[in-house]
DOMI-369715 format. One record per residue (C-alpha): x, y, z; residue in one letter. Coordinates in steps of 0.05 Angstrom, whole numbers, plus 32768, in hexadecimal, padded with zeros to 4 digits. Each point is the difference from the previous one (the first is absolute). Last residue first. Layout:
<rs>
(r (X Y Z) "A")
...
</rs>
This chain:
<rs>
(r (7E59 7F09 839C) "D")
(r (802E 803A 8011) "A")
(r (8000 8014 8049) "E")
(r (7FD4 803B 8011) "G")
(r (7FF3 7FF3 8049) "R")
(r (7FB9 7FE7 7FF5) "D")
(r (7FE6 7FE5 8042) "G")
(r (7FB8 8018 7FF8) "Q")
(r (800A 8035 8036) "W")
(r (803F 8017 7FDC) "Q")
(r (7FDB 800A 7FBF) "A")
(r (7FC3 8022 801D) "L")
(r (8011 8045 7FE2) "R")
(r (7FFE 7FE2 7FBA) "G")
(r (8002 7FB5 7FF5) "H")
(r (8029 7FF4 7FC1) "R")
(r (801C 8045 7FF1) "S")
(r (800B 800C 804B) "L")
(r (802B 7FC1 8003) "A")
(r (8027 8017 7FC3) "R")
(r (800D 8044 801F) "L")
(r (8017 7FE1 8042) "R")
(r (8030 7FD0 7FDD) "R")
(r (801D 8039 7FD7) "E")
(r (800D 802A 803E) "T")
(r (8020 7FC5 8025) "A")
(r (802F 7FF4 7FC5) "A")
(r (8014 804A 7FFC) "R")
(r (800C 8007 804B) "D")
(r (804C 7FFB 7FFF) "A")
(r (8007 8024 7FBD) "E")
(r (7FDC 803C 801D) "T")
(r (7FBD 8010 7FE3) "S")
(r (7FDF 8033 7FD3) "V")
(r (7FBA 7FF0 7FE5) "V")
(r (7FE4 801E 7FBF) "V")
(r (7FB9 7FEA 7FF1) "L")
(r (7FDC 8003 7FBD) "Q")
(r (7FB5 8000 8009) "D")
(r (7FDA 7FD4 7FCF) "D")
(r (7FC9 7FEF 8031) "A")
(r (7FFC 8030 803B) "R")
(r (8026 8009 8041) "L")
(r (7FE0 802A 8037) "R")
(r (8027 803C 801B) "T")
(r (7FEF 8008 804A) "E")
(r (8048 7FF8 8018) "P")
(r (801B 8033 7FCE) "H")
(r (8017 7FF3 7FB9) "P")
(r (8021 8034 7FD2) "V")
(r (7FD8 7FF9 7FC0) "V")
(r (8022 8004 7FBC) "A")
(r (7FD1 8007 7FC4) "A")
(r (7FFA 7FD0 7FC4) "G")
(r (7FBD 7FE4 8018) "D")
(r (801F 7FF0 8044) "R")
(r (804B 7FFC 800E) "I")
(r (8008 7FF5 804A) "V")
(r (8040 8017 8023) "L")
(r (802B 7FF3 803D) "S")
(r (7FE4 7FC0 801D) "L")
(r (8032 7FF5 8037) "A")
(r (8032 7FCC 8017) "S")
(r (802F 8002 803D) "S")
(r (7FC6 7FF4 8031) "T")
(r (7FEB 7FC0 7FDB) "P")
(r (7FBE 8009 7FD9) "L")
(r (7FBE 7FFA 8024) "G")
(r (7FD5 8014 7FC4) "L")
(r (7FC5 8014 802B) "E")
(r (8014 804A 8007) "R")
(r (8003 8004 7FB4) "V")
(r (7FB7 7FEC 7FFD) "F")
(r (7FED 7FC0 7FDB) "V")
(r (7FC7 8006 7FCD) "G")
(r (8024 7FDB 7FC8) "V")
(r (8039 7FD9 8020) "L")
(r (7FD5 7FC2 7FF9) "Q")
(r (8016 7FFD 7FB7) "S")
(r (7FCF 7FF2 7FC8) "D")
(r (8007 8046 7FE1) "A")
(r (804C 7FFA 8001) "P")
(r (8028 8030 802D) "V")
(r (8040 8011 7FDC) "A")
(r (8044 7FFA 8020) "L")
(r (8041 8027 8007) "G")
(r (8035 7FF3 8035) "L")
(r (8039 8030 800C) "M")
(r (8039 7FE0 8025) "I")
(r (802F 801D 8034) "A")
(r (8048 7FFC 8016) "R")
(r (800D 8043 7FE1) "M")
(r (8035 8017 7FCE) "G")
(r (7FD8 7FE9 7FC4) "D")
(r (7FB8 7FEF 8010) "L")
(r (7FF5 7FB9 7FE7) "P")
(r (7FC0 7FF7 7FD7) "A")
(r (7FC8 7FCF 800D) "S")
(r (7FC0 7FE5 7FE0) "D")
(r (7FCC 7FDA 8027) "V")
(r (7FCD 7FD6 7FD9) "E")
(r (7FC6 7FE9 802B) "L")
(r (7FEF 7FB9 7FEA) "E")
(r (7FC7 7FFE 7FCF) "G")
(r (7FBA 7FF3 8019) "P")
(r (7FEE 7FB7 7FF3) "E")
(r (7FE6 7FE3 7FBF) "P")
(r (7FCE 7FC8 8010) "V")
(r (8024 7FBF 7FF5) "V")
(r (8001 7FCC 7FC9) "A")
(r (801F 7FBC 8010) "V")
(r (7FC0 7FD8 7FFD) "G")
(r (8012 7FD5 7FC5) "L")
(r (7FC6 8019 7FD5) "R")
(r (800A 8049 8015) "R")
(r (804B 8001 7FF1) "T")
(r (7FF5 7FD8 7FC0) "A")
(r (7FCD 8032 7FE5) "W")
(r (8031 803A 800D) "P")
(r (8038 7FD8 7FDF) "L")
(r (7FD9 7FEE 7FC1) "L")
(r (8012 803F 7FD7) "P")
(r (804B 7FF6 800F) "T")
(r (8003 7FB5 7FF4) "Q")
(r (7FE1 7FF7 7FBB) "V")
(r (801E 8036 7FD3) "L")
(r (8041 7FFF 8027) "T")
(r (8005 7FB5 7FFB) "L")
(r (7FF5 7FFF 7FB5) "M")
(r (8032 8038 7FF1) "L")
(r (8034 7FE3 802F) "V")
(r (7FF9 7FBC 7FDE) "V")
(r (8005 801F 7FBB) "I")
(r (803F 8028 8012) "F")
(r (8020 7FC3 801F) "T")
(r (7FF3 7FD7 7FC1) "A")
(r (801F 8037 7FD5) "D")
(r (803E 8006 802C) "F")
(r (800B 7FB4 8007) "V")
(r (7FF7 7FF5 7FB5) "L")
(r (802E 803A 7FF0) "D")
(r (8035 7FE0 802C) "A")
(r (8002 7FC1 7FD5) "G")
(r (804A 8006 7FF3) "P")
(r (8020 8030 8032) "M")
(r (8011 8045 7FE3) "G")
(r (8015 801A 8044) "L")
(r (7FCC 8038 7FFB) "G")
(r (7FC8 7FCD 7FF5) "L")
(r (801B 7FD7 803A) "P")
(r (7FF6 803D 802D) "I")
(r (7FBF 8017 7FDF) "A")
(r (7FDA 7FC9 8025) "A")
(r (8014 8022 8041) "F")
(r (7FE1 8041 7FE9) "V")
(r (7FC1 7FDA 7FE9) "I")
(r (7FFA 7FDE 8044) "P")
(r (8007 8045 8022) "V")
(r (7FCF 8025 7FD5) "A")
(r (7FC1 7FE1 801B) "G")
(r (7FED 7FC2 8026) "R")
(r (7FD2 8000 803D) "L")
(r (8000 7FC4 802F) "G")
(r (7FBA 800D 801A) "A")
(r (7FDD 7FBD 7FF0) "V")
(r (8029 7FD3 802E) "S")
(r (8008 8038 8032) "V")
(r (7FB4 8002 8007) "F")
(r (7FFC 7FB4 800B) "A")
(r (8036 8003 8035) "I")
(r (7FDA 8037 8024) "C")
(r (7FBF 7FD7 7FFC) "R")
(r (8024 7FC2 801A) "P")
(r (8017 8024 8040) "P")
(r (804B 800B 8008) "W")
(r (8021 7FD1 8031) "R")
(r (8049 8013 7FF1) "F")
(r (800E 7FBA 7FE5) "P")
(r (7FC4 8008 7FD0) "A")
(r (801C 803F 7FDF) "M")
(r (803A 7FE9 7FD4) "S")
(r (7FE6 7FBA 7FED) "V")
(r (7FB9 8019 7FF4) "I")
(r (8015 803E 7FD9) "S")
(r (8031 7FDA 7FD3) "A")
(r (7FCB 7FCB 7FF2) "L")
(r (7FCC 8036 7FEE) "P")
(r (8032 8025 7FD3) "R")
(r (8018 7FC2 7FDB) "A")
(r (7FBF 7FDA 7FF6) "V")
(r (7FC5 8025 7FE1) "M")
(r (801D 8046 7FF6) "I")
(r (8045 7FEC 7FE7) "L")
(r (7FEC 7FC0 7FDB) "I")
(r (7FC9 8025 7FDA) "V")
(r (802E 803A 7FF0) "T")
(r (8039 7FD3 7FE8) "A")
(r (7FD1 7FDA 7FD1) "L")
(r (7FE4 8042 7FE5) "V")
(r (8046 801C 7FF5) "A")
(r (801B 7FC2 7FDE) "I")
(r (7FC6 8001 7FCF) "G")
(r (8006 804C 7FF5) "I")
(r (8049 7FFF 7FEE) "S")
(r (7FFE 8000 7FB4) "Q")
(r (7FC4 8030 8002) "M")
(r (802C 8035 8021) "L")
(r (802E 800B 7FC4) "R")
(r (7FD4 8030 7FD9) "G")
(r (7FF6 802A 803F) "P")
(r (804B 800F 8008) "E")
(r (8007 8017 8048) "V")
(r (803D 8029 8014) "L")
(r (7FDC 8043 7FFB) "L")
(r (7FCC 7FE7 8031) "G")
(r (8037 7FF1 8031) "L")
(r (8018 8048 7FFA) "M")
(r (7FB9 801A 800C) "V")
(r (7FFA 7FD4 803D) "F")
(r (8041 8018 801E) "L")
(r (7FF6 8049 7FF0) "G")
(r (7FBC 8001 8020) "I")
(r (8016 7FDA 803D) "E")
(r (803F 802A 8009) "A")
(r (7FD9 8041 7FFA) "V")
(r (7FCE 7FE5 8034) "W")
(r (8039 7FEC 802F) "S")
(r (8022 8043 7FF8) "L")
(r (7FBF 8024 8014) "A")
(r (7FF6 7FD2 803C) "D")
(r (8049 800A 8015) "S")
(r (7FF6 804C 7FFF) "F")
(r (7FBF 7FFB 8028) "G")
(r (801F 7FD1 8032) "K")
(r (803B 802D 800D) "V")
(r (7FD5 803F 8001) "S")
(r (7FD0 7FE0 8031) "R")
(r (8037 7FE7 802D) "R")
(r (8021 8044 8007) "H")
(r (8035 7FE5 8030) "P")
(r (7FFF 7FB5 8010) "L")
(r (8001 7FFD 804C) "A")
(r (7FC4 7FD0 8005) "S")
(r (8029 7FCE 7FD9) "S")
(r (7FD7 7FCC 7FDB) "S")
(r (8010 801E 7FBC) "G")
(r (804B 7FFA 800C) "V")
(r (7FFD 7FB7 8016) "I")
(r (7FCF 7FED 7FC8) "V")
(r (802C 8025 7FCD) "A")
(r (803F 7FDB 8017) "S")
(r (7FDD 7FBD 7FF8) "V")
(r (7FE4 8010 7FBB) "Y")
(r (8041 801D 7FE4) "V")
(r (802B 7FC7 801B) "A")
(r (7FCF 7FCC 7FE6) "L")
(r (8005 801D 7FBA) "F")
(r (804C 8005 8004) "G")
(r (8007 7FB6 800E) "S")
(r (804A 7FF2 800A) "L")
(r (803A 8001 7FCF) "H")
(r (8028 802F 802E) "L")
(r (7FFB 8037 7FCB) "L")
(r (7FB5 7FF1 7FFC) "D")
(r (7FF7 8008 804A) "A")
(r (8022 8043 8001) "I")
(r (7FDA 8019 7FC3) "G")
(r (7FBC 7FE9 801B) "Y")
(r (800D 8023 8042) "A")
(r (8014 803E 7FDA) "G")
(r (7FB9 8003 7FE4) "V")
(r (7FE9 8005 8048) "L")
(r (8033 8036 8011) "L")
(r (7FEE 8029 7FC2) "T")
(r (7FB5 7FF8 800E) "L")
(r (8009 801C 8047) "V")
(r (802D 803A 7FEB) "A")
(r (7FD2 8014 7FC7) "I")
(r (7FC4 7FFE 802E) "P")
(r (8025 802B 8033) "Y")
(r (8019 8034 7FCF) "L")
(r (7FBB 801B 7FF0) "G")
(r (7FF8 8019 8047) "V")
(r (8039 8031 7FF7) "A")
(r (803B 8013 802D) "P")
(r (8011 7FB9 8017) "L")
(r (8000 7FF2 804B) "A")
(r (802B 7FC2 7FF6) "L")
(r (7FF7 7FE1 8044) "R")
(r (7FBA 7FE4 7FF6) "P")
(r (8018 7FDF 7FBF) "L")
(r (803F 7FDD 801A) "L")
(r (7FE7 7FCE 8033) "W")
(r (7FC6 7FE6 7FD7) "R")
(r (802D 7FFD 7FC2) "T")
(r (8034 7FD6 8026) "A")
(r (7FC8 7FD3 8018) "F")
(r (7FE7 7FF4 7FB9) "G")
(r (8045 7FF9 7FE1) "V")
(r (8015 7FCA 8032) "A")
(r (7FBD 7FDB 7FFD) "V")
(r (7FFF 8002 7FB4) "G")
(r (8048 7FE6 7FFC) "V")
(r (7FEE 7FC7 802E) "A")
(r (7FC1 7FF0 7FD8) "A")
(r (8029 7FFD 7FC0) "G")
(r (8033 7FD2 8020) "G")
(r (7FCB 7FD0 801B) "V")
(r (7FD9 7FFE 7FBE) "I")
(r (803D 7FFE 7FD2) "E")
(r (8022 7FC9 8029) "L")
(r (7FC1 7FD6 8004) "L")
(r (7FF4 8005 7FB4) "V")
(r (8049 7FF0 7FF1) "L")
(r (7FFE 7FC3 802E) "G")
(r (7FBF 7FE7 7FE1) "P")
(r (801F 8009 7FB9) "I")
(r (8043 7FDE 800C) "L")
(r (7FE4 7FBA 7FF7) "W")
(r (7FF2 800F 7FB7) "P")
(r (804A 8002 7FEF) "E")
(r (800C 7FF9 7FB5) "A")
(r (7FBB 7FF6 7FE2) "E")
(r (7FE1 8039 8027) "L")
(r (803B 802F 7FF3) "A")
(r (7FE8 8011 7FBA) "G")
(r (7FFA 804B 800B) "G")
(r (7FB5 7FFE 7FF7) "A")
(r (7FFB 7FCD 8038) "V")
(r (802C 8027 8030) "V")
(r (7FE1 8043 7FF1) "T")
(r (7FB9 7FE5 8005) "V")
(r (800E 7FDC 8042) "L")
(r (8023 803B 8020) "V")
(r (7FCB 8031 7FEA) "V")
(r (7FC9 7FD2 801A) "V")
(r (8021 7FF7 8044) "P")
(r (8006 804C 800A) "A")
(r (7FBD 8016 7FE2) "D")
(r (7FDA 7FD9 8035) "N")
(r (800B 8030 803A) "F")
(r (7FD9 803F 7FEE) "G")
(r (7FC6 7FDB 7FE0) "A")
(r (7FFC 7FD0 803B) "E")
(r (8000 803B 8030) "G")
(r (7FC7 8021 7FDA) "E")
(r (7FD9 7FBF 8001) "L")
(r (8009 7FF9 804B) "L")
(r (7FF1 804A 800C) "T")
(r (7FBD 7FF9 7FDC) "R")
(r (7FEF 7FC0 8025) "L")
(r (8011 801E 8044) "R")
(r (7FD9 8040 7FF0) "S")
(r (7FC0 7FD8 7FF3) "M")
(r (7FE3 8015 7FBD) "I")
(r (7FE0 8041 7FE8) "P")
(r (801C 8002 7FB8) "V")
(r (8022 8042 7FEB) "R")
(r (8042 7FEE 8022) "R")
(r (7FFE 7FBD 7FDD) "L")
(r (8004 801E 7FBA) "V")
(r (803A 8032 8001) "S")
(r (802F 7FDB 8030) "F")
(r (7FF1 7FBB 7FE3) "V")
(r (8004 8016 7FB7) "A")
(r (8041 8026 8008) "A")
(r (801F 7FC9 802B) "A")
(r (7FF1 7FCA 7FCD) "D")
(r (7FFE 7FB8 8016) "T")
(r (803B 7FD6 7FE9) "A")
(r (7FF1 7FB7 7FF1) "A")
(r (7FF1 8010 7FB7) "L")
(r (8049 8012 7FF3) "V")
(r (8017 7FBE 801E) "A")
(r (7FCE 7FD2 7FDD) "G")
(r (8012 801E 7FBD) "L")
(r (804A 7FF9 800E) "L")
(r (7FF7 7FB8 8018) "I")
(r (7FD9 7FEF 7FC1) "A")
(r (8034 8021 7FD3) "L")
(r (803A 7FD8 801F) "R")
(r (7FD7 7FC0 7FFF) "P")
(r (7FF1 8006 7FB5) "E")
(r (7FB5 8001 7FF6) "L")
(r (7FDE 7FBE 7FED) "G")
(r (7FBC 801C 8010) "A")
(r (7FE9 7FC7 802D) "W")
(r (803F 7FE9 8024) "W")
(r (802B 803F 7FFE) "I")
(r (7FC7 8032 800A) "L")
(r (7FE3 7FD1 8035) "P")
(r (8043 8003 8027) "L")
(r (800B 804B 7FFB) "A")
(r (7FC0 8019 8021) "V")
(r (8003 7FD4 803E) "V")
(r (804B 8008 8009) "T")
(r (8000 804C 7FF9) "V")
(r (7FC4 8007 802F) "S")
(r (801D 7FD3 8035) "I")
(r (8043 8025 8000) "A")
(r (7FDC 8044 8002) "V")
(r (7FD6 7FEA 803B) "G")
(r (803D 7FE7 8026) "V")
(r (8022 8043 7FF5) "T")
(r (7FD1 803B 7FFB) "A")
(r (7FC6 7FDC 8022) "L")
(r (802F 7FED 8039) "T")
(r (8019 8048 8006) "V")
(r (7FB9 801A 8003) "S")
(r (7FEC 7FCC 8034) "T")
(r (803E 8013 8028) "W")
(r (7FEF 804A 7FFF) "L")
(r (7FB6 7FFC 800F) "V")
(r (8000 801A 8047) "P")
(r (803A 8030 7FF0) "R")
(r (7FE1 8021 7FC3) "L")
(r (7FCB 8027 8025) "E")
(r (802E 801D 8036) "S")
(r (8034 800A 7FC9) "W")
(r (7FD1 8030 7FDD) "R")
(r (7FFE 7FFD 7FB4) "T")
(r (7FFB 8043 7FDC) "T")
(r (804C 800A 7FFA) "L")
(r (8008 7FB7 7FE9) "G")
(r (7FCF 8007 7FC7) "G")
(r (8020 8041 7FEB) "H")
(r (8045 7FE1 7FFF) "A")
(r (7FE5 7FC3 7FDB) "L")
(r (7FE3 802B 7FC9) "I")
(r (8040 802A 7FFB) "F")
(r (802C 7FC2 7FF9) "I")
(r (7FCF 7FE0 7FCF) "L")
(r (8009 803A 7FD0) "A")
(r (804C 7FF9 8000) "A")
(r (7FFA 7FB4 7FF8) "Y")
(r (7FD2 800A 7FC3) "G")
(r (802F 8032 7FE1) "L")
(r (803A 7FCE 8007) "V")
(r (7FD5 7FC5 7FEA) "P")
(r (7FEC 8026 7FC1) "A")
(r (8046 8019 7FED) "L")
(r (8017 7FBA 7FEB) "G")
(r (7FCC 8003 7FC9) "L")
(r (8027 8038 7FDE) "D")
(r (7FD1 8015 7FC7) "E")
(r (7FCB 8015 8031) "L")
(r (7FC9 8020 7FD7) "G")
(r (7FE7 8040 7FE0) "I")
(r (7FF2 7FF5 7FB6) "P")
(r (7FB8 8016 8009) "S")
(r (7FBA 7FE3 7FF8) "V")
(r (8009 7FB9 801C) "A")
(r (8034 8010 8035) "G")
(r (7FD7 803A 801A) "I")
(r (7FC2 7FD5 8003) "L")
(r (8024 7FC8 8025) "M")
(r (801B 8033 8033) "G")
(r (7FBB 801F 800A) "I")
(r (7FE1 7FBB 8008) "G")
(r (8032 7FEE 8036) "L")
(r (7FF0 8040 8025) "Y")
(r (7FB5 7FF2 7FFB) "L")
(r (800C 7FBA 801B) "L")
(r (801D 801E 803F) "L")
(r (7FC2 802A 8008) "G")
(r (7FD6 7FC2 800C) "P")
(r (7FC0 7FFE 7FD5) "V")
(r (7FBF 8004 8027) "G")
(r (7FE4 8037 7FD3) "L")
(r (8003 8033 8039) "R")
(r (8048 7FEC 800E) "G")
(r (8013 800B 7FB7) "A")
(r (7FE2 8046 8004) "F")
(r (802F 8013 8038) "R")
(r (803B 7FDC 7FE0) "V")
(r (7FF6 802B 7FC2) "G")
(r (8012 8042 8020) "V")
(r (8044 7FEA 801B) "V")
(r (8010 7FD4 7FC4) "A")
(r (7FEB 8034 7FCD) "V")
(r (802A 8034 8024) "L")
(r (803C 7FD1 8005) "V")
(r (7FFD 7FEF 7FB6) "V")
(r (7FF5 8049 7FEB) "L")
(r (803C 8017 802A) "S")
(r (802C 7FCA 7FE2) "G")
(r (7FED 8012 7FB9) "I")
(r (800C 804A 800C) "V")
(r (8042 7FF3 8023) "I")
(r (8018 7FD2 7FC7) "A")
(r (7FED 8034 7FCC) "R")
(r (8026 8036 8024) "G")
(r (803E 7FD5 800B) "L")
(r (8007 7FE9 7FB8) "D")
(r (8027 803D 7FE8) "D")
(r (802C 7FFB 803E) "L")
(r (8016 7FBB 7FE9) "T")
(r (7FE7 7FBA 8012) "M")
</rs>
């Protein structure tokens, strides 16, 4: 690309993003998942214009880059208090479940379809990975039990590591030479990647509150830079960078001392959406519609095996030892969402020029297309049918913070949601620690200096100043008031996270 081409490229890119952003709203009304819209845009661009990816090896690189930002946002919005009870089940689904799924899909493809073992294992491996983008964007709009949602999000964050190792090893031809090394490599990458993620996560938690940066906009950049750095460190050590990003993001996002939390999460949310749009459009560009019919038989067989046998068996074996109820196991069996991630992994052998890689890529694309068309619209029905649907609860009170440079104090900012029990509470009833004070109320765009008889209203913006020592106690009291109002302490709510 030259400077003469820059203007045209920017116009085309802007139009693509604008169509994707606006179109996803109407796609949802029609019952079509927005992710499919992005794929369709990419396929349409590839069909009517000469734009394309001539270097197939670039596709996995761009896909990995997009997945890093998607996993970072997913981790930042996942609370450790919610992930901890389902951690080992998630890890088991991401390891033992993946191994079961690969085996159950690959063997029938070899026996019944006569597929070469190497290609069958590759296809089974890429289809074993659930998609973080699909899970984070779809399940957070479906009112299901929080444990189930967190379990599936954790699985999506963890299962990229073993799948990447398996796909890379098989596509590189090492399967025939030393197959016994694969379990060891998977274990090493998972443990090492998790260790890097823990180290970077806690280092980031320690560093950020002490930076006192001069502009709010620098905090999101600093957070995302450190999280992306976790991937780089792990990758240089030949460990799982994806796991390092997700683990470090969970640790950072769960910190109550994260400065300017709303800005950080808003920035990562925007980057995640851009990454999703770019990722699916790019994958649409890779598809050659005229070639898809050659792989449809393999794709249909793989889809049937995956949804009827492989995923249910993986769910039962992975969840039953942890005493999950049958209805939860049944929901996980039907909620293993596939999206861009399997297609990105299928592009690895394509970029390596491996014989038969186009068959794996095309079949993966067809499977993802069929599953997305069927699974996503049926999830709300499945939650009700299996009894895992819940009534949406009032959102957790979101407390933002900013370090005050030169002072051992923290400024906390929070909004009062309409469904919060803080509505109607007088300032004199807040009961904040003695070293904390409500200093300002922003109401209808105007600043109000509060006095003891000021009564809080819905959509008020509160500014609370606290010392570092009493910051945690102040946040706990505010959360308790948000759940039970002035009677919080009498009802035994001390504001601890659920």
